[in-house]
N, CA, C and O atoms as a Tinker XYZ file with bonds, in Angstrom:
   516  protein
     1  N      1.147000   -0.895000    0.282000    73     2
     2  CA    -0.132000   -0.076000   -0.303000    64     1     3
     3  C      1.018000    1.402000    0.140000    63     2     4     5
     4  O      1.811000    1.764000    1.009000    81     3
     5  N      0.425000    1.830000   -1.109000    73     3     6
     6  CA     1.429000    3.508000   -0.888000    64     5     7
     7  C      0.440000    4.548000   -1.586000    63     6     8     9
     8  O     -0.448000    4.462000   -2.435000    81     7
     9  N      1.097000    5.725000   -0.717000    73     7    10
    10  CA     0.114000    7.165000   -0.998000    64     9    11
    11  C      1.155000    7.750000   -0.993000    63    10    12    13
    12  O      2.052000    7.811000   -0.153000    81    11
    13  N      0.938000    8.496000   -2.629000    73    11    14
    14  CA     2.186000    9.736000   -2.738000    64    13    15
    15  C      1.548000   10.947000   -2.313000    63    14    16    17
    16  O      0.345000   11.037000   -2.558000    81    15
    17  N      2.312000   12.222000   -1.522000    73    15    18
    18  CA     1.774000   13.404000   -1.410000    64    17    19
    19  C      2.195000   14.162000   -2.096000    63    18    20    21
    20  O      3.415000   14.004000   -2.130000    81    19
    21  N      1.709000   15.412000   -3.068000    73    19    22
    22  CA     2.632000   16.388000   -3.397000    64    21    23
    23  C      1.979000   17.835000   -2.921000    63    22    24    25
    24  O      0.872000   18.147000   -2.481000    81    23
    25  N      3.215000   18.585000   -3.225000    73    23    26
    26  CA     3.031000   20.116000   -2.894000    64    25    27
    27  C      1.943000   20.343000   -3.818000    63    26    28    29
    28  O      1.738000   19.532000   -4.721000    81    27
    29  N      1.296000   21.273000   -3.687000    73    27    30
    30  CA     0.140000   22.033000   -4.761000    64    29    31
    31  C      0.557000   23.497000   -4.237000    63    30    32    33
    32  O      1.466000   23.975000   -4.916000    81    31
    33  N      0.176000   24.198000   -3.346000    73    31    34
    34  CA     0.278000   25.388000   -3.305000    64    33    35
    35  C     -0.099000   25.771000   -1.710000    63    34    36    37
    36  O     -1.057000   25.191000   -1.198000    81    35
    37  N      0.648000   26.730000   -0.952000    73    35    38
    38  CA     0.490000   27.154000   -0.006000    64    37    39
    39  C      0.541000   26.049000    1.149000    63    38    40    41
    40  O      1.609000   25.665000    1.627000    81    39
    41  N     -0.709000   25.572000    1.553000    73    39    42
    42  CA    -1.134000   24.443000    2.559000    64    41    43
    43  C     -1.815000   23.255000    1.871000    63    42    44    45
    44  O     -2.336000   22.415000    2.604000    81    43
    45  N     -1.864000   23.107000    0.656000    73    43    46
    46  CA    -2.821000   22.455000   -0.126000    64    45    47
    47  C     -1.793000   21.253000   -0.704000    63    46    48    49
    48  O     -0.701000   21.391000   -1.253000    81    47
    49  N     -2.418000   20.219000   -0.433000    73    47    50
    50  CA    -1.404000   18.566000   -1.105000    64    49    51
    51  C     -2.362000   17.771000   -1.704000    63    50    52    53
    52  O     -3.444000   17.386000   -1.261000    81    51
    53  N     -1.835000   17.580000   -2.746000    73    51    54
    54  CA    -2.493000   16.325000   -3.613000    64    53    55
    55  C     -2.157000   14.870000   -3.120000    63    54    56    57
    56  O     -0.988000   14.677000   -2.789000    81    55
    57  N     -2.846000   14.058000   -3.053000    73    55    58
    58  CA    -2.282000   12.887000   -2.290000    64    57    59
    59  C     -3.526000   11.447000   -3.662000    63    58    60    61
    60  O     -4.668000   11.497000   -4.119000    81    59
    61  N     -2.367000   10.440000   -3.758000    73    59    62
    62  CA    -2.754000    9.580000   -5.105000    64    61    63
    63  C     -2.509000    8.140000   -4.437000    63    62    64    65
    64  O     -1.420000    7.782000   -3.990000    81    63
    65  N     -3.573000    7.438000   -4.436000    73    63    66
    66  CA    -3.271000    5.931000   -4.290000    64    65    67
    67  C     -4.212000    5.368000   -5.322000    63    66    68    69
    68  O     -5.212000    5.862000   -5.844000    81    67
    69  N     -3.605000    4.161000   -5.480000    73    67    70
    70  CA    -4.126000    3.368000   -6.652000    64    69    71
    71  C     -5.743000    3.832000   -7.495000    63    70    72    73
    72  O     -6.893000    3.399000   -7.421000    81    71
    73  N     -5.082000    4.891000   -8.253000    73    71    74
    74  CA    -6.468000    4.966000   -9.051000    64    73    75
    75  C     -7.345000    6.472000   -8.125000    63    74    76    77
    76  O     -8.157000    7.167000   -8.736000    81    75
    77  N     -7.097000    6.662000   -7.090000    73    75    78
    78  CA    -7.822000    7.617000   -6.232000    64    77    79
    79  C     -6.759000    8.687000   -5.830000    63    78    80    81
    80  O     -5.545000    8.580000   -5.659000    81    79
    81  N     -7.919000   10.152000   -5.700000    73    79    82
    82  CA    -6.977000   11.381000   -5.419000    64    81    83
    83  C     -7.762000   11.832000   -4.604000    63    82    84    85
    84  O     -8.970000   11.595000   -4.588000    81    83
    85  N     -6.888000   12.844000   -3.500000    73    83    86
    86  CA    -7.693000   13.624000   -2.228000    64    85    87
    87  C     -6.522000   14.436000   -2.396000    63    86    88    89
    88  O     -5.310000   14.275000   -2.538000    81    87
    89  N     -7.550000   15.591000   -2.306000    73    87    90
    90  CA    -7.095000   16.870000   -1.944000    64    89    91
    91  C     -7.060000   17.200000   -0.391000    63    90    92    93
    92  O     -8.188000   17.065000    0.083000    81    91
    93  N     -5.969000   17.651000    0.695000    73    91    94
    94  CA    -5.929000   17.842000    1.808000    64    93    95
    95  C     -5.236000   19.539000    1.694000    63    94    96    97
    96  O     -4.370000   20.118000    1.039000    81    95
    97  N     -6.155000   19.833000    2.691000    73    95    98
    98  CA    -5.737000   21.384000    3.089000    64    97    99
    99  C     -5.460000   21.438000    4.677000    63    98   100   101
   100  O     -6.294000   21.437000    5.582000    81    99
   101  N     -4.315000   21.476000    4.744000    73    99   102
   102  CA    -3.396000   21.154000    6.046000    64   101   103
   103  C     -3.699000   22.441000    7.050000    63   102   104   105
   104  O     -3.689000   22.302000    8.273000    81   103
   105  N     -4.002000   23.860000    6.321000    73   103   106
   106  CA    -4.378000   24.807000    7.426000    64   105   107
   107  C     -5.327000   25.238000    7.953000    63   106   108   109
   108  O     -5.427000   25.917000    8.975000    81   107
   109  N     -6.713000   24.521000    6.671000    73   107   110
   110  CA    -7.920000   24.757000    6.911000    64   109   111
   111  C     -8.400000   25.042000    8.373000    63   110   112   113
   112  O     -8.257000   24.095000    9.146000    81   111
   113  N     -9.002000   26.307000    8.934000    73   111   114
   114  CA    -9.688000   26.447000   10.040000    64   113   115
   115  C    -10.860000   25.969000   10.211000    63   114   116   117
   116  O    -11.767000   26.495000    9.565000    81   115
   117  N    -11.160000   24.910000   11.069000    73   115   118
   118  CA   -12.121000   24.116000   11.285000    64   117   119
   119  C    -13.680000   24.875000   10.903000    63   118   120   121
   120  O    -14.612000   24.352000   10.293000    81   119
   121  N    -13.617000   26.104000   11.410000    73   119   122
   122  CA   -14.613000   27.179000   11.343000    64   121   123
   123  C    -15.079000   27.828000   10.267000    63   122   124   125
   124  O    -16.265000   28.121000   10.111000    81   123
   125  N    -14.046000   28.116000    9.372000    73   123   126
   126  CA   -13.866000   28.355000    7.913000    64   125   127
   127  C    -15.110000   27.839000    7.169000    63   126   128   129
   128  O    -15.458000   26.661000    7.079000    81   127
   129  N    -15.847000   29.140000    6.545000    73   127   130
   130  CA   -16.861000   29.115000    5.459000    64   129   131
   131  C    -16.316000   28.300000    4.281000    63   130   132   133
   132  O    -16.775000   27.274000    3.779000    81   131
   133  N    -14.811000   29.277000    3.841000    73   131   134
   134  CA   -14.197000   28.763000    2.914000    64   133   135
   135  C    -13.466000   27.390000    2.728000    63   134   136   137
   136  O    -12.636000   27.186000    1.842000    81   135
   137  N    -13.930000   26.323000    3.810000    73   135   138
   138  CA   -12.775000   25.528000    4.044000    64   137   139
   139  C    -12.730000   24.409000    2.640000    63   138   140   141
   140  O    -13.768000   23.872000    2.254000    81   139
   141  N    -11.697000   24.215000    2.121000    73   139   142
   142  CA   -11.820000   23.365000    0.948000    64   141   143
   143  C    -11.663000   21.913000    0.968000    63   142   144   145
   144  O    -11.818000   21.194000   -0.019000    81   143
   145  N    -11.329000   21.495000    2.207000    73   143   146
   146  CA   -11.425000   20.161000    2.160000    64   145   147
   147  C    -10.937000   19.143000    3.462000    63   146   148   149
   148  O    -10.180000   19.969000    3.972000    81   147
   149  N    -10.875000   18.477000    3.966000    73   147   150
   150  CA   -10.371000   17.624000    5.469000    64   149   151
   151  C     -8.922000   18.363000    5.710000    63   150   152   153
   152  O     -8.188000   18.379000    4.722000    81   151
   153  N     -8.532000   18.847000    6.656000    73   151   154
   154  CA    -7.390000   18.553000    7.051000    64   153   155
   155  C     -6.879000   17.611000    7.527000    63   154   156   157
   156  O     -7.633000   16.729000    7.938000    81   155
   157  N     -5.354000   17.419000    7.665000    73   155   158
   158  CA    -4.850000   15.853000    8.198000    64   157   159
   159  C     -5.380000   15.157000    9.350000    63   158   160   161
   160  O     -5.580000   13.945000    9.267000    81   159
   161  N     -5.645000   15.833000   10.488000    73   159   162
   162  CA    -6.271000   15.240000   11.610000    64   161   163
   163  C     -7.681000   14.915000   11.311000    63   162   164   165
   164  O     -8.140000   13.826000   11.654000    81   163
   165  N     -8.352000   15.741000   10.729000    73   163   166
   166  CA    -9.522000   15.283000   10.420000    64   165   167
   167  C     -9.760000   13.825000    9.668000    63   166   168   169
   168  O    -10.508000   12.887000    9.946000    81   167
   169  N     -8.648000   14.065000    8.422000    73   167   170
   170  CA    -8.462000   12.872000    7.881000    64   169   171
   171  C     -8.300000   11.588000    8.788000    63   170   172   173
   172  O     -8.834000   10.484000    8.683000    81   171
   173  N     -7.584000   11.975000    9.520000    73   171   174
   174  CA    -6.974000   10.506000   10.495000    64   173   175
   175  C     -8.474000   10.374000   11.257000    63   174   176   177
   176  O     -9.103000    9.334000   11.064000    81   175
   177  N     -8.893000   11.134000   11.885000    73   175   178
   178  CA   -10.345000   11.119000   12.601000    64   177   179
   179  C    -11.262000   10.030000   11.867000    63   178   180   181
   180  O    -11.688000    9.031000   12.448000    81   179
   181  N    -11.555000   10.376000   10.333000    73   179   182
   182  CA   -12.346000   10.111000    9.530000    64   181   183
   183  C    -11.485000    8.581000    9.098000    63   182   184   185
   184  O    -12.221000    7.669000    8.721000    81   183
   185  N    -10.634000    8.422000    9.127000    73   183   186
   186  CA   -10.021000    6.906000    8.486000    64   185   187
   187  C    -10.332000    6.047000   10.011000    63   186   188   189
   188  O    -10.844000    4.927000   10.009000    81   187
   189  N    -10.064000    6.533000   10.864000    73   187   190
   190  CA   -10.434000    5.754000   12.145000    64   189   191
   191  C    -11.988000    5.164000   12.290000    63   190   192   193
   192  O    -12.311000    3.998000   12.516000    81   191
   193  N    -12.824000    6.286000   12.097000    73   191   194
   194  CA   -14.348000    6.059000   12.078000    64   193   195
   195  C    -14.748000    5.340000   10.907000    63   194   196   197
   196  O    -15.793000    4.692000   10.948000    81   195
   197  N    -14.172000    5.365000   10.049000    73   195   198
   198  CA   -14.627000    4.342000    8.508000    64   197   199
   199  C    -14.214000    3.114000    8.770000    63   198   200   201
   200  O    -14.974000    2.184000    8.502000    81   199
   201  N    -12.786000    2.827000    9.412000    73   199   202
   202  CA   -12.433000    1.746000    9.575000    64   201   203
   203  C    -12.998000    0.773000   10.407000    63   202   204   205
   204  O    -12.873000   -0.419000   10.124000    81   203
   205  N    -13.754000    1.235000   11.640000    73   203   206
   206  CA   -14.441000    0.705000   12.425000    64   205   207
   207  C    -15.999000    0.081000   12.061000    63   206   208   209
   208  O    -16.612000   -0.937000   12.380000    81   207
   209  N    -16.333000    1.490000   11.061000    73   207   210
   210  CA   -17.528000    1.273000   10.347000    64   209   211
   211  C    -17.405000   -0.212000    9.662000    63   210   212   213
   212  O    -18.132000   -1.148000    9.994000    81   211
   213  N    -16.416000   -0.295000    8.692000    73   211   214
   214  CA   -16.360000   -1.592000    7.952000    64   213   215
   215  C    -16.524000   -2.709000    8.791000    63   214   216   217
   216  O    -17.320000   -3.595000    8.478000    81   215
   217  N    -15.625000   -2.784000   10.188000    73   215   218
   218  CA   -15.891000   -3.624000   10.981000    64   217   219
   219  C    -17.154000   -3.888000   11.460000    63   218   220   221
   220  O    -17.734000   -4.948000   11.221000    81   219
   221  N    -17.562000   -3.107000   12.038000    73   219   222
   222  CA   -18.960000   -3.232000   12.324000    64   221   223
   223  C    -20.095000   -3.917000   11.276000    63   222   224   225
   224  O    -20.735000   -4.943000   11.505000    81   223
   225  N    -20.162000   -3.189000   10.225000    73   223   226
   226  CA   -20.790000   -4.075000    9.008000    64   225   227
   227  C    -20.318000   -5.527000    8.804000    63   226   228   229
   228  O    -21.161000   -6.423000    8.749000    81   227
   229  N    -19.214000   -5.752000    8.709000    73   227   230
   230  CA   -18.702000   -6.971000    8.584000    64   229   231
   231  C    -19.284000   -7.778000    9.879000    63   230   232   233
   232  O    -19.573000   -8.939000    9.589000    81   231
   233  N    -19.503000   -7.455000   11.131000    73   231   234
   234  CA   -19.953000   -7.976000   12.304000    64   233   235
   235  C    -21.271000   -8.580000   12.152000    63   234   236   237
   236  O    -21.692000   -9.729000   12.280000    81   235
   237  N    -21.842000   -7.363000   11.813000    73   235   238
   238  CA   -23.319000   -7.491000   11.459000    64   237   239
   239  C    -23.992000   -8.529000   10.282000    63   238   240   241
   240  O    -24.961000   -9.288000   10.315000    81   239
   241  N    -22.868000   -8.138000    9.086000    73   239   242
   242  CA   -23.272000   -8.898000    7.873000    64   241   243
   243  C    -23.245000  -10.447000    8.068000    63   242   244   245
   244  O    -24.066000  -11.282000    7.688000    81   243
   245  N    -21.994000  -10.620000    8.815000    73   243   246
   246  CA   -21.231000  -11.929000    8.987000    64   245   247
   247  C    -22.341000  -13.269000    9.829000    63   246   248   249
   248  O    -22.346000  -14.493000    9.701000    81   247
   249  N    -23.322000  -12.182000   10.820000    73   247   250
   250  CA   -24.312000  -13.062000   11.656000    64   249   251
   251  C    -25.718000  -12.687000   11.108000    63   250   252   253
   252  O    -26.723000  -12.853000   11.799000    81   251
   253  N    -25.756000  -12.273000   10.085000    73   251   254
   254  CA   -27.111000  -11.802000    9.291000    64   253   255
   255  C    -28.077000  -11.189000   10.028000    63   254   256   257
   256  O    -29.291000  -11.374000   10.113000    81   255
   257  N    -27.141000  -10.240000   10.675000    73   255   258
   258  CA   -28.243000   -9.024000   11.355000    64   257   259
   259  C    -28.434000   -8.106000   10.564000    63   258   260   261
   260  O    -27.548000   -7.515000    9.947000    81   259
   261  N    -29.793000   -7.864000   10.494000    73   259   262
   262  CA   -30.325000   -6.682000    9.402000    64   261   263
   263  C    -30.020000   -5.135000   10.176000    63   262   264   265
   264  O    -30.276000   -5.056000   11.377000    81   263
   265  N    -29.631000   -4.280000    9.664000    73   263   266
   266  CA   -29.456000   -2.749000   10.466000    64   265   267
   267  C    -29.995000   -2.079000    9.056000    63   266   268   269
   268  O    -30.281000   -2.663000    8.010000    81   267
   269  N    -30.037000   -0.810000    9.328000    73   267   270
   270  CA   -30.436000    0.419000    8.699000    64   269   271
   271  C    -29.372000    1.696000    8.862000    63   270   272   273
   272  O    -29.210000    2.574000    8.015000    81   271
   273  N    -28.797000    1.612000    9.933000    73   271   274
   274  CA   -28.007000    2.656000   10.420000    64   273   275
   275  C    -26.550000    1.998000   11.088000    63   274   276   277
   276  O    -26.336000    1.004000   11.782000    81   275
   277  N    -25.767000    2.949000   10.579000    73   275   278
   278  CA   -24.243000    2.646000   11.790000    64   277   279
   279  C    -23.917000    4.080000   11.218000    63   278   280   281
   280  O    -23.783000    4.417000   10.041000    81   279
   281  N    -23.806000    4.999000   12.622000    73   279   282
   282  CA   -23.291000    6.094000   12.309000    64   281   283
   283  C    -22.406000    5.854000   13.357000    63   282   284   285
   284  O    -22.656000    5.024000   14.230000    81   283
   285  N    -21.377000    6.531000   13.331000    73   283   286
   286  CA   -19.901000    6.894000   13.912000    64   285   287
   287  C    -19.463000    8.342000   14.032000    63   286   288   289
   288  O    -19.381000    8.887000   12.932000    81   287
   289  N    -19.176000    9.071000   15.011000    73   287   290
   290  CA   -18.735000    9.676000   15.520000    64   289   291
   291  C    -17.617000   10.043000   16.069000    63   290   292   293
   292  O    -17.712000   10.176000   17.290000    81   291
   293  N    -16.270000   10.323000   15.487000    73   291   294
   294  CA   -14.680000   10.597000   15.877000    64   293   295
   295  C    -14.403000   11.402000   16.388000    63   294   296   297
   296  O    -14.301000   12.386000   15.656000    81   295
   297  N    -14.097000   11.649000   17.804000    73   295   298
   298  CA   -13.254000   13.268000   18.329000    64   297   299
   299  C    -12.104000   13.192000   18.932000    63   298   300   301
   300  O    -11.753000   12.150000   19.484000    81   299
   301  N    -11.206000   14.507000   18.906000    73   299   302
   302  CA   -10.175000   14.355000   19.847000    64   301   303
   303  C    -10.115000   15.740000   19.954000    63   302   304   305
   304  O    -10.788000   16.576000   19.351000    81   303
   305  N     -8.869000   15.965000   21.137000    73   303   306
   306  CA    -8.246000   17.516000   20.858000    64   305   307
   307  C     -6.986000   17.205000   20.659000    63   306   308   309
   308  O     -6.499000   16.075000   20.690000    81   307
   309  N     -6.349000   18.403000   20.413000    73   307   310
   310  CA    -5.202000   18.836000   20.348000    64   309   311
   311  C     -4.521000   18.960000   21.547000    63   310   312   313
   312  O     -5.079000   19.776000   22.281000    81   311
   313  N     -3.694000   18.547000   21.946000    73   311   314
   314  CA    -2.747000   18.702000   23.223000    64   313   315
   315  C     -1.557000   17.749000   23.331000    63   314   316   317
   316  O     -1.084000   17.015000   22.463000    81   315
   317  N     -1.109000   17.971000   24.860000    73   315   318
   318  CA    -0.111000   16.805000   25.318000    64   317   319
   319  C      1.532000   17.557000   24.619000    63   318   320   321
   320  O      1.867000   18.587000   24.033000    81   319
   321  N      2.120000   16.424000   25.078000    73   319   322
   322  CA     3.731000   17.190000   24.802000    64   321   323
   323  C      4.473000   15.830000   24.704000    63   322   324   325
   324  O      4.884000   15.225000   25.694000    81   323
   325  N      4.612000   15.394000   23.401000    73   323   326
   326  CA     4.455000   16.570000   22.272000    64   325   327
   327  C      3.182000   16.517000   22.068000    63   326   328   329
   328  O      2.419000   15.685000   22.560000    81   327
   329  N      2.712000   17.977000   20.857000    73   327   330
   330  CA     1.336000   18.143000   20.514000    64   329   331
   331  C      1.273000   17.235000   19.917000    63   330   332   333
   332  O      2.236000   16.871000   19.243000    81   331
   333  N     -0.066000   16.442000   19.959000    73   331   334
   334  CA    -0.814000   15.655000   19.159000    64   333   335
   335  C     -2.237000   15.239000   19.465000    63   334   336   337
   336  O     -2.905000   15.804000   20.330000    81   335
   337  N     -2.588000   14.439000   18.878000    73   335   338
   338  CA    -4.087000   14.398000   19.326000    64   337   339
   339  C     -4.704000   13.588000   20.263000    63   338   340   341
   340  O     -4.634000   12.417000   19.890000    81   339
   341  N     -5.194000   13.693000   21.167000    73   339   342
   342  CA    -5.511000   12.968000   22.605000    64   341   343
   343  C     -6.912000   12.823000   22.741000    63   342   344   345
   344  O     -7.734000   13.200000   21.905000    81   343
   345  N     -7.221000   12.137000   24.066000    73   343   346
   346  CA    -8.552000   12.028000   24.239000    64   345   347
   347  C     -9.419000   11.679000   23.049000    63   346   348   349
   348  O    -10.453000   12.287000   22.772000    81   347
   349  N     -8.955000   10.713000   22.398000    73   347   350
   350  CA    -9.474000   10.233000   21.227000    64   349   351
   351  C    -10.812000    9.374000   21.540000    63   350   352   353
   352  O    -10.771000    8.411000   22.305000    81   351
   353  N    -12.045000    9.805000   20.869000    73   351   354
   354  CA   -13.389000    9.065000   21.628000    64   353   355
   355  C    -14.290000    8.484000   20.030000    63   354   356   357
   356  O    -14.595000    9.269000   19.133000    81   355
   357  N    -14.442000    7.703000   20.010000    73   355   358
   358  CA   -15.243000    6.974000   18.992000    64   357   359
   359  C    -16.701000    6.656000   19.692000    63   358   360   361
   360  O    -16.994000    6.052000   20.724000    81   359
   361  N    -17.246000    7.119000   18.996000    73   359   362
   362  CA   -18.979000    6.900000   19.410000    64   361   363
   363  C    -19.559000    6.174000   18.338000    63   362   364   365
   364  O    -19.609000    6.748000   17.250000    81   363
   365  N    -19.995000    5.048000   18.435000    73   363   366
   366  CA   -20.665000    3.956000   17.338000    64   365   367
   367  C    -22.099000    3.790000   17.649000    63   366   368   369
   368  O    -22.390000    3.267000   18.724000    81   367
   369  N    -23.107000    4.201000   16.776000    73   367   370
   370  CA   -24.382000    3.827000   16.776000    64   369   371
   371  C    -24.847000    2.982000   15.522000    63   370   372   373
   372  O    -24.471000    2.907000   14.352000    81   371
   373  N    -25.670000    2.477000   16.158000    73   371   374
   374  CA   -26.535000    1.179000   15.259000    64   373   375
   375  C    -28.106000    1.456000   15.612000    63   374   376   377
   376  O    -28.295000    2.138000   16.619000    81   375
   377  N    -29.072000    1.075000   15.006000    73   375   378
   378  CA   -30.093000    0.486000   14.828000    64   377   379
   379  C    -30.560000   -0.831000   15.575000    63   378   380   381
   380  O    -31.603000   -0.963000   16.216000    81   379
   381  N    -29.659000   -1.695000   15.378000    73   379   382
   382  CA   -29.456000   -3.248000   16.223000    64   381   383
   383  C    -29.697000   -2.897000   17.835000    63   382   384   385
   384  O    -29.510000   -1.783000   18.322000    81   383
   385  N    -30.110000   -3.968000   18.497000    73   383   386
   386  CA   -30.131000   -4.218000   20.080000    64   385   387
   387  C    -29.296000   -5.708000   19.826000    63   386   388   389
   388  O    -29.646000   -6.831000   19.462000    81   387
   389  N    -27.848000   -5.000000   20.273000    73   387   390
   390  CA   -27.002000   -6.450000   20.274000    64   389   391
   391  C    -27.251000   -7.205000   21.662000    63   390   392   393
   392  O    -26.705000   -8.281000   21.903000    81   391
   393  N    -27.975000   -6.670000   22.413000    73   391   394
   394  CA   -28.362000   -7.323000   23.897000    64   393   395
   395  C    -26.954000   -7.883000   24.334000    63   394   396   397
   396  O    -26.041000   -7.061000   24.418000    81   395
   397  N    -26.687000   -9.246000   24.627000    73   395   398
   398  CA   -25.730000   -9.720000   25.210000    64   397   399
   399  C    -24.699000   -9.849000   24.480000    63   398   400   401
   400  O    -23.931000  -10.743000   24.834000    81   399
   401  N    -24.407000   -9.230000   23.536000    73   399   402
   402  CA   -23.290000   -9.652000   22.290000    64   401   403
   403  C    -22.462000   -8.121000   22.200000    63   402   404   405
   404  O    -21.438000   -8.038000   21.522000    81   403
   405  N    -22.937000   -7.084000   22.851000    73   403   406
   406  CA   -22.363000   -5.693000   23.028000    64   405   407
   407  C    -21.006000   -5.781000   23.022000    63   406   408   409
   408  O    -20.297000   -5.246000   22.170000    81   407
   409  N    -20.593000   -6.465000   23.980000    73   407   410
   410  CA   -18.970000   -7.054000   24.265000    64   409   411
   411  C    -18.311000   -7.575000   23.054000    63   410   412   413
   412  O    -17.265000   -7.217000   22.512000    81   411
   413  N    -19.061000   -8.397000   22.784000    73   411   414
   414  CA   -18.369000   -9.001000   21.252000    64   413   415
   415  C    -18.222000   -8.169000   20.205000    63   414   416   417
   416  O    -17.177000   -8.138000   19.556000    81   415
   417  N    -19.260000   -7.414000   19.942000    73   415   418
   418  CA   -19.031000   -6.521000   19.085000    64   417   419
   419  C    -18.567000   -5.522000   19.125000    63   418   420   421
   420  O    -18.478000   -4.975000   18.026000    81   419
   421  N    -18.013000   -4.714000   20.370000    73   419   422
   422  CA   -17.184000   -3.819000   20.623000    64   421   423
   423  C    -15.686000   -4.285000   20.462000    63   422   424   425
   424  O    -14.764000   -3.559000   20.089000    81   423
   425  N    -15.575000   -5.934000   20.888000    73   423   426
   426  CA   -14.371000   -6.466000   20.403000    64   425   427
   427  C    -13.778000   -6.061000   19.108000    63   426   428   429
   428  O    -12.816000   -5.341000   18.839000    81   427
   429  N    -14.765000   -6.836000   18.254000    73   427   430
   430  CA   -14.533000   -6.984000   17.035000    64   429   431
   431  C    -14.080000   -5.819000   16.512000    63   430   432   433
   432  O    -12.908000   -5.741000   16.142000    81   431
   433  N    -15.100000   -4.564000   16.390000    73   431   434
   434  CA   -14.632000   -3.215000   15.826000    64   433   435
   435  C    -13.549000   -2.894000   16.293000    63   434   436   437
   436  O    -12.990000   -2.002000   15.655000    81   435
   437  N    -12.896000   -3.355000   17.362000    73   435   438
   438  CA   -11.371000   -2.553000   17.713000    64   437   439
   439  C    -10.304000   -3.341000   16.912000    63   438   440   441
   440  O     -9.205000   -2.817000   16.735000    81   439
   441  N    -10.585000   -4.639000   16.394000    73   439   442
   442  CA    -9.670000   -5.110000   15.287000    64   441   443
   443  C     -9.472000   -4.547000   14.188000    63   442   444   445
   444  O     -8.801000   -5.178000   13.372000    81   443
   445  N     -9.993000   -3.163000   13.799000    73   443   446
   446  CA    -9.715000   -2.302000   12.651000    64   445   447
   447  C     -8.591000   -2.124000   12.573000    63   446   448   449
   448  O     -8.003000   -2.227000   13.650000    81   447
   449  N     -7.989000   -1.885000   11.721000    73   447   450
   450  CA    -6.305000   -1.715000   11.245000    64   449   451
   451  C     -5.743000   -0.597000   11.653000    63   450   452   453
   452  O     -4.587000   -0.473000   12.059000    81   451
   453  N     -6.915000    0.588000   11.503000    73   451   454
   454  CA    -6.171000    1.829000   11.996000    64   453   455
   455  C     -6.148000    2.058000   13.276000    63   454   456   457
   456  O     -5.430000    2.941000   13.744000    81   455
   457  N     -7.111000    1.121000   14.188000    73   455   458
   458  CA    -7.321000    1.414000   15.608000    64   457   459
   459  C     -6.088000    0.724000   16.040000    63   458   460   461
   460  O     -5.376000    1.218000   16.914000    81   459
   461  N     -5.759000   -0.592000   15.365000    73   459   462
   462  CA    -4.521000   -1.204000   16.025000    64   461   463
   463  C     -3.227000   -0.497000   15.446000    63   462   464   465
   464  O     -2.260000   -0.551000   16.206000    81   463
   465  N     -3.049000    0.088000   14.367000    73   463   466
   466  CA    -1.654000    0.847000   14.065000    64   465   467
   467  C     -1.603000    2.036000   15.187000    63   466   468   469
   468  O     -0.522000    2.274000   15.725000    81   467
   469  N     -2.910000    2.873000   15.585000    73   467   470
   470  CA    -2.925000    3.658000   16.469000    64   469   471
   471  C     -2.281000    3.165000   17.632000    63   470   472   473
   472  O     -1.339000    3.820000   18.079000    81   471
   473  N     -2.654000    2.048000   18.235000    73   471   474
   474  CA    -2.338000    1.418000   19.232000    64   473   475
   475  C     -0.871000    0.891000   19.492000    63   474   476   477
   476  O     -0.387000    0.685000   20.605000    81   475
   477  N     -0.365000    0.743000   18.502000    73   475   478
   478  CA     0.901000   -0.426000   18.457000    64   477   479
   479  C      1.659000    0.053000   17.448000    63   478   480   481
   480  O      2.164000   -0.840000   16.767000    81   479
   481  N      2.002000    1.557000   17.002000    73   479   482
   482  CA     2.957000    1.760000   16.235000    64   481   483
   483  C      3.997000    2.208000   16.925000    63   482   484   485
   484  O      3.692000    3.381000   17.139000    81   483
   485  N      5.031000    2.016000   17.408000    73   483   486
   486  CA     6.220000    2.382000   18.310000    64   485   487
   487  C      6.670000    3.453000   17.761000    63   486   488   489
   488  O      6.832000    4.411000   18.517000    81   487
   489  N      7.034000    3.638000   16.185000    73   487   490
   490  CA     8.063000    4.317000   15.515000    64   489   491
   491  C      7.329000    4.447000   14.092000    63   490   492   493
   492  O      6.783000    3.512000   13.506000    81   491
   493  N      7.415000    5.790000   13.637000    73   491   494
   494  CA     7.213000    5.842000   11.993000    64   493   495
   495  C      8.630000    6.506000   11.613000    63   494   496   497
   496  O      9.014000    7.541000   12.158000    81   495
   497  N      9.325000    5.869000   10.697000    73   495   498
   498  CA    10.662000    6.145000   10.060000    64   497   499
   499  C     10.402000    7.240000    8.982000    63   498   500   501
   500  O      9.692000    6.966000    8.014000    81   499
   501  N     10.848000    8.230000    9.097000    73   499   502
   502  CA    11.063000    9.477000    7.671000    64   501   503
   503  C     12.493000    9.312000    7.180000    63   502   504   505
   504  O     13.469000    9.104000    7.900000    81   503
   505  N     12.484000    9.406000    6.146000    73   503   506
   506  CA    13.620000    9.392000    5.469000    64   505   507
   507  C     13.438000   10.450000    4.342000    63   506   508   509
   508  O     12.363000   10.641000    3.773000    81   507
   509  N     14.678000   11.167000    4.055000    73   507   510
   510  CA    15.089000   12.166000    3.444000    64   509   511
   511  C     15.526000   11.849000    2.621000    63   510   512   513
   512  O     16.551000   11.254000    2.951000    81   511
   513  N     15.327000   11.861000    0.973000    73   511   514
   514  CA    15.896000   11.639000   -0.346000    64   513   515
   515  C     15.821000   12.624000   -1.327000    63   514   516
   516  O     16.306000   12.425000   -2.441000    81   515
């Protein structure tokens, strides 16, 4: 899996991966009305929420449990030393009553690759070429 990121202008970057591309605006003020896209932190939160959504869907589909709704809200604050996202919270809502299977469902969705990456990555190597 490879994503290439190219500087376009100011704080705008174009990202390409296997036939798709996405523009990211890294300085966009979250309250701005002229926002042109997700900033990198919002994109990270959306990746986590979407990944958990995929696993929620897989869990329900594999058990042939009908549902109409899976909604995920992912939030965080900027803080800490070094500065980073802290207090990450994922709220998952579905119209299904899982009764005694709530714990199994939550354990399953926590297997999402983005969640596991955030929990278990000790170092990210950055190479200047």
